[in-house]
SELO-937494 format. One record per residue (C-alpha): z, x, y; residue in one letter. Coordinates in steps of 0.5 Angstrom, whole numbers. Example, Ala and Ser with C-alpha at 12.3 -4.5 7.8 and 13.67 -1.06 7.14 Angstrom:
BEGIN
       Z       X       Y   residu
      16      25      -9        A
      14      27      -2        S
end
This chain:
BEGIN
       Z       X       Y   residu
      -2      46      -4        M
       2      46       3        D
       6      39       2        A
       8      39      10        R
       5      35      14        L
       1      38      20        S
       3      36      27        D
      -3      31      28        E
      -1      28      21        Q
       6      28      23        A
       4      24      30        E
       0      19      26        L
       6      18      22        R
      10      17      28        A
       5      12      31        A
       4       8      25        A
      12       7      24        A
      12       5      31        R
       7       0      30        L
      10      -3      24        A
      17      -3      27        D
      15      -6      33        D
      10     -12      30        L
      12     -12      23        G
      16     -18      21        P
      23     -17      22        G
      25     -23      17        S
      22     -28      13        V
      21     -33      18        L
      17     -28      22        D
      11     -28      17        L
      10     -35      20        E
       9     -33      27        D
       2     -33      29        A
       3     -30      36        D
       6     -24      32        R
       1     -24      27        V
      -5     -24      33        A
      -1     -18      37        R
      -1     -14      30        L
      -8     -15      28        E
     -10     -13      35        K
      -6      -7      35        A
      -9      -5      28        V
     -16      -6      30        A
     -15      -2      37        T
     -12       4      33        T
     -19       4      28        E
     -15       6      23        W
     -19       2      18        R
     -24       7      19        A
     -20      13      18        L
     -25      16      12        R
     -31      15      17        T
     -28      18      22        D
     -27      24      17        G
     -20      23      15        A
     -17      26       9        S
     -13      22       3        G
      -7      25       6        V
      -8      21      13        E
     -10      15       9        V
      -4      15       5        A
       1      16      11        I
      -2      10      14        V
      -1       6       8        A
       6       8       7        E
       8       6      14        E
       5       0      13        F
       8      -2       7        G
      15       0       9        R
      14      -5      15        G
      11     -10      11        L
       5     -10      16        V
       2     -17      14        D
      -5     -16      17        V
     -11     -13      13        P
     -11      -5      12        F
     -12      -3       5        L
     -18      -7       3        G
     -22      -5      10        P
     -20       2       9        A
     -22       2       2        L
     -29      -2       4        A
     -30       3       9        D
     -30       9       5        D
     -35       6       0        L
     -39       4       6        L
     -39      11       9        R
     -41      14       2        Q
     -47       9       2        A
     -49      10       9        G
     -49       3      11        V
     -47       1      18        E
     -42      -5      18        R
     -41     -11      23        A
     -34     -15      23        G
     -29     -14      18        L
     -30     -12      11        W
     -26     -11       5        T
     -26     -10      -3        V
     -27     -14      -9        A
     -22     -13     -15        V
     -23     -17     -21        A
     -27     -22     -18        A
     -22     -23     -12        S
     -23     -20      -5        A
     -16     -17      -3        I
     -13     -16       3        D
     -18     -21       6        A
     -15     -25      11        R
     -20     -25      17        G
     -25     -21      13        A
     -32     -23      13        Q
     -36     -19       8        R
     -34     -16       1        V
     -36     -10      -3        V
     -36     -10     -10        S
     -37      -5     -15        L
     -41      -6     -22        H
     -42       0     -25        G
     -45       5     -20        T
     -48      -1     -16        R
     -45      -3     -10        L
     -46     -10      -8        L
     -44     -14      -2        A
     -42     -21      -1        G
     -39     -26       3        R
     -31     -28       4        V
     -29     -35       2        G
     -23     -39       2        A
     -16     -35       2        L
     -12     -36      -5        T
      -5     -37      -6        P
      -1     -31      -9        G
       6     -28     -10        A
       5     -23      -4        D
       7     -26       2        L
       4     -21       7        T
      -3     -20       4        R
      -8     -25       2        R
     -14     -25      -3        D
     -20     -29      -2        A
     -26     -32      -7        E
     -32     -28      -7        V
     -38     -32      -5        V
     -45     -30      -7        G
     -51     -29      -8        P
     -49     -21      -8        L
     -54     -16      -5        E
     -54      -9      -8        Q
     -53      -4      -2        L
     -53       3      -6        A
     -53       6     -13        D
     -47      11     -12        L
     -46      18     -16        P
     -41      18     -21        A
     -37      24     -18        D
     -37      20     -11        A
     -34      13     -15        L
     -29      18     -18        A
     -26      20     -12        R
     -26      13      -9        W
     -22      11     -15        Q
     -17      17     -13        A
     -17      14      -6        L
     -16       7      -8        A
     -10       9     -13        L
      -7      14      -8        V
      -7       8      -2        A
      -4       3      -7        T
       1       8      -9        T
       3      10      -2        A
       4       2      -1        D
       9       2      -7        L
      13       8      -4        V
      13       5       3        G
      15      -2       0        A
      21       2      -4        A
      23       6       3        R
      23      -1       7        G
      27      -4       1        A
      32       2       1        Q
      33       2       9        A
      34      -6       8        L
      40      -5       3        A
      43       1       6        V
      44      -3      13        E
      47      -9       9        Y
      52      -4       5        A
      54      -2      12        K
      56      -9      15        V
      58     -13       9        R
      65     -12       8        E
      69     -14       2        Q
      77     -13       1        Y
      77     -10       9        G
      72      -5       7        K
      64      -4       8        A
      61      -5       1        I
      57       1       2        G
      64       5       1        A
      65       3      -6        Y
      62       8     -11        Q
      59       2     -15        A
      54       0      -9        V
      54       8      -6        A
      51      10     -13        H
      46       5     -14        L
      43       7      -7        L
      44      14      -8        A
      40      13     -15        E
      34       9     -11        S
      34      15      -6        L
      33      20     -11        A
      27      15     -14        L
      24      15      -7        I
      24      23      -6        E
      21      24     -13        G
      16      18     -11        S
      14      22      -4        V
      13      29      -8        S
       8      26     -13        V
       5      22      -8        L
       4      28      -3        R
       0      32      -9        H
      -4      26     -11        A
      -6      25      -4        A
      -8      32      -3        W
     -12      32      -9        A
     -17      26      -7        V
     -21      32      -3        D
     -18      38      -5        A
     -19      38     -13        L
     -25      36     -17        D
     -26      28     -18        P
     -23      28     -25        A
     -17      32     -23        E
     -16      28     -17        A
     -16      21     -21        V
     -11      24     -26        N
      -6      26     -21        A
      -7      19     -18        A
      -6      16     -24        R
       1      20     -25        V
       3      18     -18        A
       1      11     -19        K
       5      10     -26        V
      11      14     -23        Y
      11      10     -16        C
      10       3     -19        A
      16       4     -24        R
      21       7     -18        A
      19       2     -13        A
      20      -4     -17        R
      27      -1     -19        T
      29       1     -12        V
      27      -6     -10        A
      31     -10     -15        E
      37      -5     -13        T
      36      -8      -6        A
      37     -15      -8        I
      43     -13     -13        Q
      46     -10      -7        V
      45     -16      -3        H
      49     -20      -8        G
      48     -27      -8        G
      44     -28      -1        I
      39     -23      -4        G
      37     -28      -9        N
      35     -33      -3        T
      29     -34       1        W
      32     -32       7        E
      33     -25       5        C
      27     -20       6        L
      29     -16       0        A
      24     -21      -4        H
      18     -20       0        V
      19     -12      -1        H
      19     -13      -9        L
      13     -18      -8        R
       9     -13      -5        R
      11      -8     -10        A
       9     -12     -15        L
       2     -14     -12        A
       1      -6     -11        S
       2      -5     -18        T
      -3      -9     -21        H
      -8      -7     -16        L
     -12      -2     -20        F
      -7      -2     -25        P
      -6       4     -29        V
      -3       5     -36        G
       1      11     -40        L
      -5      12     -45        E
     -10      13     -39        E
      -6      19     -36        I
      -8      26     -39        D
      -1      30     -39        L
      -5      36     -41        G
      -1      36     -48        L
      -7      37     -53        L
end
């Protein structure tokens, strides 16, 4: 495995980062800016990144976009439509409009979606997206699944396992991005917030917290890169196991980093106006999408 990004992948990362920085929310109030959200939706739709797998992209490229969108708190659908795209591609189903996937009877990342696909064993079913439902994540909305469900295809077990690996990798990438965004927010605050005539980042108590968060992020990036590569490079069972390991590690790391960001902000970090809690909410939501327990991981010890 070569952990380095190719020139094309580096360009994809830069483009996704620019889009997230230019049109992602810069404050909690921006989440209610309908004009900004409409411009963001138009920009994301124009890129056609929601159909990356149909266009022949690898798991690494899906992870690149998911990570940058998580970092920038991009609040229009990407994760759900990207995963639906891969399922529909494997089923050979042509689609019109925006599709997403169902997890535990809810259509995820469903704002603006018209149709939803749901897995029942090896059967791929389709339904309609109903009313949006409230949730902790302020950047993504779930919705009800409206039946009756129609069967689209019966997928092979290996194909479903590879899709499971992709789903775990995409949510793991979102976790790494949310952690990076929270870390950047905390570092910038530590540079400008002064106490006793000095920036708080100059004090070891704060600097050490931020350094530990950076170490967690670096470890997360490494385990994510391996899992993203494994989606297409290893056999399905190995790819799923790599993705599970990455999900467990990165979920714990992202929560720690986001909570540390709130702590670095001090009292203001516990207010609604501070964007740090939005990163934490997104990290917790991604943790509970396709959750993984330690007992599911094959550590190769038997």
